[in-house]
Structures are given as C-alpha cells and as structure tokens.
C-alpha positions as MATLAB code, in Angstrom:
seq = 'MNKSMLAGTVLGAVAVTAGGAFATYKLVDSGPEYATVVAVEPVKETIKTPREVCKDVTVTHQRPVQDQHKIAGTVIGAVAGGLLGNQVGGGNGKKIATVAGAAAGGYVGNQVQGRMQAGDTYTTTETRCDTVTDVSEKVVGYEVSYDLGGVPGRVRMNQQPGERIPVKDGQLVLDPPQG';
ca = [
     245.478   34.016  202.672;
     244.549   31.813  205.898;
     241.702   33.117  208.297;
     244.326   33.456  211.329;
     246.371   36.348  209.431;
     242.700   37.316  207.761;
     241.445   38.068  211.629;
     245.070   39.361  212.401;
     244.562   41.824  209.243;
     241.371   43.015  210.776;
     242.251   43.118  214.433;
     245.428   45.693  213.303;
     243.158   47.681  210.898;
     240.376   48.194  214.370;
     243.190   48.802  216.109;
     245.161   51.479  214.083;
     241.315   52.476  213.359;
     240.431   53.400  217.462;
     244.096   54.848  218.066;
     243.744   57.504  215.531;
     240.785   58.229  216.418;
     240.920   57.904  220.439;
     243.743   60.440  219.214;
     241.912   63.145  217.109;
     239.207   62.637  219.854;
     241.835   63.701  222.403;
     243.674   66.404  220.189;
     240.288   67.982  219.178;
     238.592   67.585  222.716;
     241.088   68.646  225.122;
     239.715   72.247  224.819;
     241.323   75.215  225.091;
     244.699   75.436  227.004;
     243.969   78.983  228.091;
     241.281   81.045  229.689;
     241.193   84.524  228.612;
     241.261   87.104  231.830;
     238.480   90.201  231.758;
     238.800   91.427  234.350;
     241.379   91.418  237.580;
     239.546   93.210  240.993;
     242.191   93.775  243.987;
     240.659   92.813  247.148;
     241.392   94.299  250.056;
     242.117   94.225  253.894;
     241.998   97.146  256.190;
     244.413   96.725  258.919;
     244.245   99.158  262.214;
     247.290   99.437  263.750;
     247.567  101.281  267.483;
     250.259  103.482  268.708;
     250.879  105.932  271.019;
     251.709  109.274  270.654;
     252.807  111.196  273.620;
     253.759  115.059  274.150;
     254.836  117.017  276.597;
     252.841  120.074  277.420;
     253.054  122.894  279.694;
     250.565  122.827  282.848;
     250.061  125.848  285.105;
     249.166  124.743  288.644;
     247.333  126.865  291.775;
     249.419  126.991  295.035;
     247.651  124.801  297.962;
     246.102  127.687  299.879;
     247.197  128.196  303.285;
     244.027  130.396  304.437;
     240.911  128.778  302.533;
     238.487  131.120  304.566;
     240.815  134.523  303.928;
     240.899  135.419  307.614;
     244.174  137.372  307.523;
     243.269  139.164  304.519;
     239.801  140.108  306.045;
     241.506  140.931  309.763;
     244.187  143.382  308.189;
     241.416  145.298  306.060;
     238.563  145.400  308.694;
     241.884  147.390  311.012;
     243.172  148.682  308.373;
     239.484  150.246  308.069;
     238.482  150.557  311.000;
     242.112  153.013  310.984;
     241.028  155.260  308.043;
     237.068  155.425  309.473;
     238.430  156.470  312.748;
     239.998  159.451  311.133;
     236.624  160.969  309.794;
     233.898  162.766  312.003;
     233.596  163.154  315.302;
     231.618  161.947  318.547;
     229.040  159.362  317.636;
     229.588  160.060  313.669;
     233.497  158.744  314.315;
     232.481  155.546  315.944;
     230.287  154.824  313.032;
     232.596  155.665  310.589;
     235.052  153.721  312.618;
     232.959  150.635  312.397;
     231.528  151.587  308.246;
     235.427  151.420  307.959;
     235.870  148.193  309.542;
     233.304  146.343  307.746;
     234.508  147.547  304.196;
     238.461  147.086  304.867;
     237.511  143.658  305.839;
     235.266  142.926  302.655;
     238.449  144.931  300.483;
     240.978  142.700  302.731;
     238.839  139.127  302.403;
     238.988  139.901  298.467;
     242.565  141.042  298.149;
     243.551  137.932  299.518;
     241.326  135.882  297.304;
     242.830  137.029  294.248;
     246.463  136.470  295.502;
     245.951  132.984  296.300;
     244.261  133.155  292.708;
     247.006  133.796  291.185;
     249.929  131.960  293.364;
     250.659  129.699  290.861;
     253.255  127.122  289.158;
     254.024  125.482  286.289;
     255.165  122.162  285.288;
     255.819  120.114  282.138;
     253.993  116.526  281.552;
     253.753  114.132  278.922;
     250.422  113.594  278.104;
     249.885  110.469  275.488;
     247.197  109.441  273.625;
     246.534  106.051  271.119;
     246.052  106.971  267.374;
     245.321  104.096  264.867;
     247.222  104.369  262.205;
     244.411  103.019  259.075;
     246.251  101.534  255.724;
     244.947   98.381  252.949;
     246.699   95.299  252.032;
     245.858   93.111  248.917;
     244.846   89.961  249.829;
     243.868   88.643  246.256;
     242.416   88.994  243.075;
     238.834   88.786  241.747;
     239.104   87.342  238.655;
     236.433   87.260  235.501;
     237.733   85.017  232.777;
     236.322   83.170  229.705;
     237.086   79.964  228.963;
     235.639   78.627  225.848;
     232.809   81.113  225.416;
     231.734   80.274  229.019;
     232.576   83.176  231.490;
     233.670   82.566  235.354;
     234.970   84.292  238.269;
     238.160   83.166  240.455;
     239.404   84.770  243.559;
     243.376   83.878  242.780;
     246.479   84.550  244.813;
     248.445   86.349  242.596;
     247.259   88.939  239.714;
     247.072   86.312  236.056;
     248.028   88.066  233.795;
     246.407   88.176  230.582;
     245.531   84.391  230.589;
     245.218   82.033  232.852;
     247.225   78.012  231.922;
     244.049   75.328  231.823;
     244.873   71.458  232.272;
     241.983   68.924  231.542;
     239.695   71.412  231.506;
     240.294   73.335  235.380;
     242.081   76.303  235.501;
     245.702   75.736  236.889;
     246.006   78.764  239.900;
     249.087   77.695  241.314;
     252.041   79.296  240.016;
     254.494   76.722  238.335;
     257.019   75.521  241.226;
     260.816   76.802  241.018;
];
C-alpha cells in the first residue's frame, strides 16, 4: 500500500467517524421537541362601553301665578268678612265686628287664593336621558407555565397552547403555523 492510499484511507476513516459523531451529537443533543404545558391562565382586559339610556317621564308643572301677592283673594275675603261682620251687633260693636270680619276675611281669602294657585298645575311628558356604562371582559392572551426538559418557564401567548408547545432549536415555537 502506498502512502497516499494510506493517507486517504485514514482521512476517510476520520471523516466518517467525525460525521457519525456529529450526527449522533446532533440527534442526542437536539433536546426535546415539545415543552409540556403545566398551567394556563387567561389574561383579561376590562372593557367599559358608555351608552345613553332615555325614557319618557311625566312631569307636573305649576302654572305661572298671575297674582303673586294674592291681592284679589285678600280683597274679596275682606269684603265678604266685612259684610258678615256688619250683620253682627249694633252701635260700636257693629263697627268692631265689621272691622274684625274684614280682617279675618282678608286673611282667609289670601290663604284660599294661595292654595288654589298652588293646586293649579299641568303635566307634560319629557324625555330624560342618562349615560350608563356597560362593563365586559375580553381575553387578550394567556399566561402559560411550561416545563422544558425539567426546566420550568412562563410565557404569554396569544392563543391557548393545548397540552404541549413545539420546540425548535431549543426555543419555543409560539406562532401558529401559517396555512
């Protein structure tokens, strides 16, 4: 055997051995293909949506008062009271009864007109609106606890992962395959 053939055989054997070792190393050391999912917690966001709620309500209004000082009721009451007081007694007693009747009648007429004005109302229907806020929750992601070859980890994902997460080159594959 000549030297070049011997060198070629040795180099070939070394190359085959190195290639086999590399292939074996690559297969053995590539690590797990999947991480095991231990727990999944939904991450929620609170959404507040305002909206207007309107309803018709009956409203009672007081009519505008024409005689704020109740002069008409006072005068009519005083005249009626004076006439009634004038029917009582004689002489100075008649004069005192007339004045007292006029004073009492004026007071009563004033009060009667006040009650009548307070009771002079009308009703209308009005639309009243309020803003209310609807509250809801939306899942925006998932906090995932996993075990990758005995090493625990935690990651946020956009979708629920299922029971395991694919691993490529020692890294989690978090994006779903494009289809």
